[in-house]
C-alpha positions as CSV (number, residue, x, y, z in Angstrom):
1,X,-6.5,5.2,27.5
2,X,-3.3,4.3,25.7
3,X,-0.6,6.3,23.9
4,X,0.3,5.3,20.3
5,X,2.9,6.5,17.9
6,X,2.1,6.1,14.2
7,X,5.2,6.4,12.0
8,X,4.7,6.5,8.3
9,X,6.8,6.8,5.2
10,X,5.9,10.2,3.6
11,X,4.0,8.7,0.6
12,X,0.4,9.7,0.1
13,X,-0.8,6.1,-0.4
14,X,0.8,5.1,2.8
15,X,-0.2,8.1,4.9
16,X,-3.9,7.9,4.0
17,X,-4.7,4.5,5.5
18,X,-2.3,5.0,8.5
19,X,-4.0,8.4,9.2
20,X,-7.4,6.8,9.1
21,X,-6.2,4.2,11.6
22,X,-4.7,7.0,13.8
23,X,-7.9,9.0,13.6
24,X,-10.0,6.1,14.6
25,X,-7.8,5.3,17.6
26,X,-8.1,8.9,18.7
27,X,-11.9,8.7,18.5
28,X,-11.7,5.7,20.8
29,X,-10.1,7.9,23.4
30,X,-6.4,7.2,22.9
31,X,-3.6,9.7,22.6
32,X,-2.0,9.4,19.1
33,X,1.0,11.1,17.6
34,X,2.0,10.8,14.0
35,X,5.6,10.8,12.7
36,X,5.8,11.5,8.9
37,X,6.8,14.1,6.3
38,X,6.2,17.8,6.7
39,X,3.9,17.8,3.6
40,X,1.2,16.0,5.6
41,X,1.4,18.0,8.8
42,X,-1.6,20.2,8.0
43,X,-3.8,17.3,7.0
44,X,-2.9,15.5,10.3
45,X,-3.5,18.7,12.3
46,X,-7.0,18.9,10.7
47,X,-7.7,15.6,12.3
48,X,-6.8,17.1,15.7
49,X,-3.6,15.1,16.1
50,X,0.0,16.2,16.9
51,X,2.6,15.4,14.2
52,X,6.3,15.2,14.5
53,X,8.2,15.8,11.2
54,X,10.7,13.4,9.7
55,X,14.0,14.9,8.6
56,X,14.6,15.3,4.9
57,X,17.0,12.3,4.7
58,X,14.3,10.0,6.1
59,X,12.1,10.6,3.0
60,X,11.5,8.0,0.4
61,X,12.7,9.1,-3.1
62,X,11.4,7.9,-6.4
63,X,13.8,5.5,-8.2
64,X,14.7,6.0,-11.8
65,X,12.9,3.6,-14.1
66,X,14.8,1.1,-16.2
67,X,15.5,2.3,-19.7
68,X,12.8,1.7,-22.3
69,X,13.1,-1.4,-24.4
70,X,14.6,-3.4,-21.5
71,X,13.1,-6.9,-21.3
72,X,10.3,-7.2,-18.7
73,X,12.2,-9.5,-16.3
74,X,15.4,-7.5,-16.3
75,X,13.5,-4.2,-16.0
76,X,11.7,-5.4,-12.9
77,X,14.9,-6.7,-11.4
78,X,16.6,-3.3,-12.0
79,X,13.6,-1.4,-10.8
80,X,13.3,-3.5,-7.7
81,X,17.0,-3.2,-6.8
82,X,16.7,0.6,-7.2
83,X,13.5,0.8,-5.1
84,X,15.0,-1.3,-2.4
85,X,17.9,1.2,-2.1
86,X,15.9,4.4,-2.3
87,X,12.7,3.2,-0.5
88,X,14.0,0.7,2.1
89,X,17.7,1.3,2.7
90,X,18.5,5.0,2.3
91,X,16.0,6.1,5.0
92,X,16.8,3.5,7.7
93,X,19.2,5.5,9.9
94,X,17.3,8.8,9.7
95,X,14.0,7.1,10.4
96,X,15.4,5.1,13.3
97,X,16.8,8.3,14.9
98,X,13.5,10.1,14.5
99,X,11.7,7.1,16.0
100,X,14.0,6.8,19.0
101,X,13.8,10.5,19.6
102,X,10.0,10.2,19.9
103,X,10.3,7.2,22.2
104,X,12.7,9.0,24.4
105,X,10.1,11.8,24.9
106,X,7.0,9.7,25.6
107,X,6.3,6.3,27.0
108,X,4.2,4.9,24.1
109,X,2.1,1.8,24.6
110,X,2.7,0.7,21.0
111,X,4.2,1.9,17.7
112,X,2.5,1.3,14.4
113,X,4.6,1.7,11.2
114,X,3.9,1.1,7.6
115,X,5.8,-1.7,5.8
116,X,8.3,0.7,4.2
117,X,9.3,2.4,7.5
118,X,12.5,0.4,7.8
119,X,13.7,2.6,10.6
120,X,11.8,0.1,12.8
121,X,14.3,-2.6,12.0
122,X,17.1,-1.4,14.3
123,X,14.5,-0.8,17.0
124,X,13.3,-4.4,16.7
125,X,16.9,-5.8,16.8
126,X,17.9,-3.6,19.8
127,X,17.3,-4.0,23.5
128,X,13.9,-5.5,24.5
129,X,13.0,-2.4,26.4
130,X,10.8,-1.0,23.7
131,X,7.0,-0.8,23.2
132,X,5.3,-3.4,21.0
133,X,5.8,-2.6,17.3
134,X,3.1,-3.4,14.8
135,X,4.0,-3.4,11.1
136,X,1.1,-2.4,8.8
137,X,0.7,-3.9,5.3
138,X,-0.2,-0.9,3.1
139,X,1.1,-2.9,0.1
140,X,0.5,-6.6,-0.8
141,X,2.0,-9.1,1.6
142,X,5.8,-9.0,1.0
143,X,6.8,-12.0,3.0
144,X,8.7,-14.9,1.4
145,X,6.8,-18.1,1.1
146,X,7.4,-21.5,-0.4
147,X,3.9,-21.1,-2.0
148,X,4.4,-17.8,-3.7
149,X,7.0,-16.3,-6.1
150,X,9.4,-13.6,-4.8
151,X,7.8,-10.2,-4.2
152,X,8.2,-7.6,-6.9
153,X,8.1,-9.8,-10.0
154,X,4.4,-9.7,-10.4
155,X,4.1,-13.4,-11.0
156,X,1.1,-15.4,-10.0
157,X,1.8,-18.6,-8.0
158,X,1.5,-21.9,-9.9
159,X,-0.4,-24.7,-8.1
160,X,1.9,-27.3,-6.5
161,X,5.1,-25.4,-7.1
162,X,7.7,-24.9,-4.4
163,X,9.4,-21.5,-4.6
164,X,12.0,-22.0,-1.9
165,X,14.9,-22.3,-4.3
166,X,13.8,-19.2,-6.2
167,X,13.7,-17.1,-3.0
168,X,17.2,-18.4,-2.1
169,X,18.5,-17.3,-5.5
170,X,16.8,-13.9,-5.2
171,X,18.3,-13.3,-1.7
172,X,21.8,-14.7,-2.4
173,X,22.3,-13.5,-5.9
174,X,19.9,-10.9,-7.3
175,X,19.6,-8.8,-4.2
176,X,22.7,-9.8,-2.3
177,X,24.1,-6.3,-2.4
178,X,21.0,-4.9,-0.7
179,X,21.2,-7.3,2.1
180,X,24.9,-6.6,2.5
181,X,24.2,-2.9,2.8
182,X,21.5,-3.5,5.4
183,X,24.1,-5.5,7.4
184,X,26.5,-2.6,7.1
185,X,23.8,-0.1,8.2
186,X,22.9,-2.2,11.3
187,X,26.6,-2.6,12.3
188,X,27.1,1.1,12.1
189,X,24.4,1.3,14.7
190,X,26.1,-1.3,16.9
191,X,23.7,-4.2,15.9
192,X,24.3,-7.5,14.3
193,X,23.1,-8.5,10.8
194,X,19.4,-8.8,10.2
195,X,18.2,-12.4,10.8
196,X,15.8,-12.2,7.8
197,X,15.9,-10.8,4.3
198,X,15.1,-7.1,3.9
199,X,11.6,-7.6,2.4
200,X,10.8,-10.1,5.3
201,X,11.6,-7.6,8.0
202,X,7.9,-7.3,9.2
203,X,8.1,-10.8,10.7
204,X,10.4,-9.2,13.3
205,X,7.5,-7.0,14.5
206,X,5.1,-8.1,17.3
207,X,2.3,-8.3,14.7
208,X,1.9,-7.7,11.0
209,X,-1.5,-6.1,10.3
210,X,-2.2,-6.7,6.7
211,X,-4.7,-4.2,5.3
212,X,-6.7,-6.6,3.2
213,X,-8.8,-9.8,3.4
214,X,-7.4,-13.3,2.9
215,X,-9.3,-13.6,-0.4
216,X,-7.1,-10.9,-2.0
217,X,-3.8,-12.7,-1.0
218,X,-2.2,-15.8,-2.3
219,X,-2.8,-18.9,-0.1
220,X,0.3,-19.7,2.0
221,X,0.7,-22.7,4.2
222,X,3.7,-21.1,5.9
223,X,2.0,-17.8,6.8
224,X,3.6,-16.6,10.2
225,X,1.1,-16.6,13.1
226,X,1.9,-12.9,13.7
227,X,0.1,-11.9,10.5
228,X,-3.4,-10.6,11.0
229,X,-5.7,-9.7,8.1
230,X,-7.7,-6.7,9.1
231,X,-9.6,-6.0,5.9
232,X,-8.9,-2.8,3.8
233,X,-8.9,0.5,5.6
234,X,-11.8,2.6,4.5
235,X,-10.9,6.1,3.4
236,X,-14.3,7.7,3.7
237,X,-15.2,10.9,1.9
238,X,-16.4,13.8,3.9
239,X,-20.2,14.3,3.8
240,X,-19.7,17.9,2.6
241,X,-17.3,17.1,-0.2
242,X,-17.8,19.4,-3.2
243,X,-18.8,17.5,-6.3
244,X,-17.9,18.7,-9.8
245,X,-20.4,20.5,-11.9
246,X,-20.7,17.6,-14.3
247,X,-21.6,15.1,-11.6
248,X,-25.3,14.6,-12.6
249,X,-24.3,13.6,-16.1
250,X,-23.0,10.3,-14.8
251,X,-26.6,9.2,-14.0
252,X,-27.6,8.9,-17.6
253,X,-24.5,7.1,-18.8
254,X,-24.8,3.4,-19.8
255,X,-21.2,2.7,-18.9
256,X,-18.9,4.7,-16.5
257,X,-15.2,4.1,-16.7
258,X,-12.9,5.6,-14.2
259,X,-9.1,6.0,-14.9
260,X,-6.4,7.1,-12.5
261,X,-2.7,7.0,-12.0
262,X,-3.1,7.4,-8.3
263,X,-1.1,9.7,-6.1
264,X,2.5,8.6,-6.7
265,X,3.2,7.7,-10.4
266,X,1.1,10.5,-11.9
267,X,3.8,12.8,-13.3
268,X,3.4,11.4,-16.8
269,X,-0.3,11.0,-17.7
270,X,0.8,9.7,-21.0
271,X,1.4,6.3,-19.4
272,X,-2.3,5.4,-18.8
273,X,-4.7,8.3,-18.6
274,X,-4.1,9.7,-22.1
275,X,-4.2,6.2,-23.8
276,X,-7.5,5.5,-22.0
277,X,-9.0,8.8,-23.3
278,X,-7.8,8.0,-26.8
279,X,-9.3,4.5,-26.6
280,X,-12.8,5.6,-25.4
281,X,-13.2,9.1,-26.8
282,X,-15.5,8.1,-29.6
283,X,-17.8,5.9,-27.5
284,X,-20.9,8.0,-26.9
285,X,-22.4,5.4,-24.6
286,X,-19.3,5.6,-22.2
287,X,-18.6,8.3,-19.7
288,X,-15.0,8.5,-18.7
289,X,-14.0,10.0,-15.3
290,X,-10.2,10.8,-15.2
291,X,-8.6,11.7,-11.9
292,X,-5.2,13.4,-12.4
293,X,-4.0,13.6,-8.7
294,X,-2.8,17.0,-9.5
295,X,-3.9,19.6,-12.0
296,X,-6.6,18.5,-14.5
297,X,-5.5,21.3,-16.7
298,X,-2.5,19.3,-17.9
299,X,-4.9,17.2,-20.0
300,X,-5.9,20.1,-22.2
301,X,-9.2,20.0,-24.2
302,X,-11.2,17.0,-23.4
303,X,-13.4,14.8,-25.6
304,X,-17.1,15.3,-25.1
305,X,-17.6,12.1,-23.1
306,X,-14.7,12.7,-20.7
307,X,-14.8,14.5,-17.3
308,X,-11.6,15.2,-15.4
309,X,-10.8,16.3,-11.9
310,X,-7.9,16.5,-9.6
311,X,-9.7,14.2,-7.1
312,X,-13.2,12.8,-6.8
313,X,-14.5,11.3,-3.5
314,X,-14.4,7.5,-4.0
315,X,-17.3,6.9,-1.6
316,X,-19.5,8.9,-4.1
317,X,-17.9,7.9,-7.4
318,X,-17.2,4.2,-7.2
319,X,-20.9,3.1,-6.7
320,X,-21.5,4.6,-10.2
321,X,-18.4,3.1,-11.9
322,X,-18.6,0.0,-14.1
323,X,-14.9,-0.5,-14.8
324,X,-11.8,1.1,-13.2
325,X,-8.6,1.5,-15.0
326,X,-5.6,2.1,-12.7
327,X,-1.8,1.8,-12.5
328,X,-2.3,-0.4,-9.4
329,X,-2.2,1.5,-6.2
330,X,-3.0,-0.9,-3.4
331,X,-5.5,1.4,-1.6
332,X,-7.4,2.5,-4.7
333,X,-7.7,-1.0,-6.0
334,X,-9.2,-2.2,-2.7
335,X,-11.5,0.8,-2.6
336,X,-12.8,-0.4,-6.0
337,X,-13.2,-4.0,-4.9
338,X,-15.1,-2.9,-1.8
339,X,-17.7,-1.6,-4.2
340,X,-17.5,-4.7,-6.5
341,X,-15.9,-2.8,-9.4
342,X,-13.8,-4.9,-11.8
343,X,-10.4,-3.6,-12.7
344,X,-7.9,-3.2,-15.5
345,X,-4.4,-2.7,-14.1
346,X,-1.3,-1.3,-15.9
347,X,1.7,-0.6,-13.6
348,X,5.2,-1.8,-13.3
349,X,6.8,0.2,-10.4
350,X,6.9,-0.3,-6.6
351,X,4.2,-2.8,-5.5
352,X,2.0,-2.3,-8.6
353,X,3.0,-5.5,-10.5
354,X,2.1,-7.4,-7.4
355,X,-1.3,-5.6,-7.1
356,X,-2.0,-6.3,-10.8
357,X,-1.1,-10.0,-10.4
358,X,-3.5,-10.4,-7.5
359,X,-6.3,-8.7,-9.4
360,X,-5.8,-11.2,-12.2
361,X,-5.3,-14.2,-9.8
362,X,-8.6,-13.5,-8.1
363,X,-10.4,-13.1,-11.4
364,X,-11.5,-9.5,-10.5
365,X,-9.9,-7.9,-13.5
366,X,-7.1,-7.9,-16.1
367,X,-3.3,-7.4,-15.6
368,X,-2.1,-5.6,-18.8
369,X,1.6,-6.4,-17.8
370,X,2.8,-2.9,-18.7
371,X,2.6,0.6,-17.5
372,X,2.2,2.0,-21.0
373,X,-0.6,0.2,-22.8
374,X,-1.6,1.6,-26.2
375,X,-5.2,2.8,-26.8
376,X,-6.1,-0.4,-28.7
377,X,-5.0,-2.5,-25.7
378,X,-7.0,-0.5,-23.3
379,X,-10.1,-0.6,-25.6
380,X,-9.9,-4.4,-25.9
381,X,-9.5,-4.8,-22.1
382,X,-12.6,-2.6,-21.5
383,X,-14.6,-4.6,-23.9
384,X,-13.5,-7.9,-22.3
385,X,-14.3,-6.8,-18.8
386,X,-17.6,-5.2,-19.8
387,X,-18.8,-8.2,-21.8
388,X,-17.6,-11.0,-19.4
389,X,-19.7,-11.1,-16.2
390,X,-17.1,-13.3,-14.5
391,X,-14.9,-10.3,-13.7
392,X,-17.7,-8.4,-12.0
393,X,-18.8,-11.6,-10.2
394,X,-15.2,-12.0,-8.8
395,X,-15.0,-8.4,-7.8
396,X,-18.4,-8.6,-6.1
397,X,-17.3,-11.7,-4.2
398,X,-14.3,-9.9,-2.8
399,X,-16.5,-6.9,-2.1
400,X,-18.7,-9.1,0.1
401,X,-15.7,-10.5,1.9
402,X,-14.4,-7.0,2.6
403,X,-17.9,-5.8,3.7
404,X,-17.7,-8.4,6.5
405,X,-14.3,-7.1,7.8
406,X,-14.1,-4.6,10.7
407,X,-10.6,-3.3,10.3
408,X,-10.6,-0.7,13.0
409,X,-12.1,-3.2,15.6
410,X,-9.5,-5.8,14.6
411,X,-6.7,-3.3,15.0
412,X,-8.1,-2.1,18.4
413,X,-8.3,-5.7,19.6
414,X,-4.7,-6.5,18.5
415,X,-3.4,-3.4,20.3
416,X,-5.2,-4.4,23.4
417,X,-3.7,-7.9,23.1
418,X,-0.1,-6.7,22.7
419,X,-0.6,-4.2,25.5
420,X,-1.7,-7.0,27.8
421,X,1.4,-9.0,26.7
422,X,3.6,-6.1,27.5
423,X,2.0,-5.7,31.0
424,X,2.6,-9.3,31.8
425,X,6.3,-9.0,30.6
426,X,6.8,-6.0,32.9
427,X,5.2,-7.8,35.8
428,X,7.5,-10.8,35.2
429,X,10.6,-8.6,34.9
430,X,9.6,-6.8,38.2
431,X,9.2,-10.1,40.1
432,X,12.6,-11.3,38.8
433,X,14.3,-8.1,39.8
434,X,15.0,-7.1,36.1
435,X,15.1,-3.6,34.8
436,X,13.3,-3.2,31.5
């Protein structure tokens, strides 16, 4: 039996897969404690696990979107710079202190953190007397590569192009201020500057567990050996989940379209949900299932062919869905692909442009290139995906690859591997008279 600490940025889409990993480790007989926001304490307790709560200044805040009408490239640069500050830099010190507090109380065999939990950076740059740290890729692979454009732009790689110079420009010019701030933060903690760029910090970890399959990532000849593709983390629905009273109506529908703005960017349903309802409301052969992530009442009266709910268990819904329209949450997209469902993606904040670009790159769907498509754009995309079997074939191909993955077994094996490495290091230190 081992002891593991699972530290997670308090974002629903990050907590869900990390909680699934933690719960599986507990079922394997290990002791697991989670460290995340207070809003998730009850959910974690329901899984029978203890939870330590992050302080308020360790939270990740939403960044303000760039003004409307801003050119796409400039908007993504401004948004990316803001998100690096609010999501990656502002929480570093508070997360680090919360992390070290937990480590001072218990001798953990390993720490698992999501890719936004940058409080792990000072731990990784500090004294070696720490447990192994595993970064978990709950967003697309962020690491810089000569074979892929800089993360955040939502660009697909072009065959044969070397992106080294572009990465250098991004680091030294566009996001220079962010790296300078990271250096200042680390020096305030008595540490030197980071040896890598901020978005590359997971390479400092003992392993990077990427929660997807290789087929949903760009090919990279310079992929670090510490990267392990686990496959997507299944978020299974409880067997006793209550289904809405309209559930049986989906059986007779010729086409079922699911639309969602996920669990993060869902405050304004006018971005994607409402345009989708307007686009499909007169199509009697189509049933639309809209998930609001909050109160379905905000949608008001619904067209006759539309059903809405706060949440619907994906394990039950997705096998019935023909097309999924989403703003590009990494977890939701992969849940769709596990069931071979082709996608239409419309999102331009956080990691969503990168998710959309990968959907288009793999041929499993369409990247609309905006977070606010009009009804006509949505309708045309639905027709294109519905009438072109290549999208469904590509989604099914990824679904078959994902079905072969055993993410929990992979994670368990990696933890055993780093645990064995740690034991060897301790034995070597003891023989050499070192104190670690």
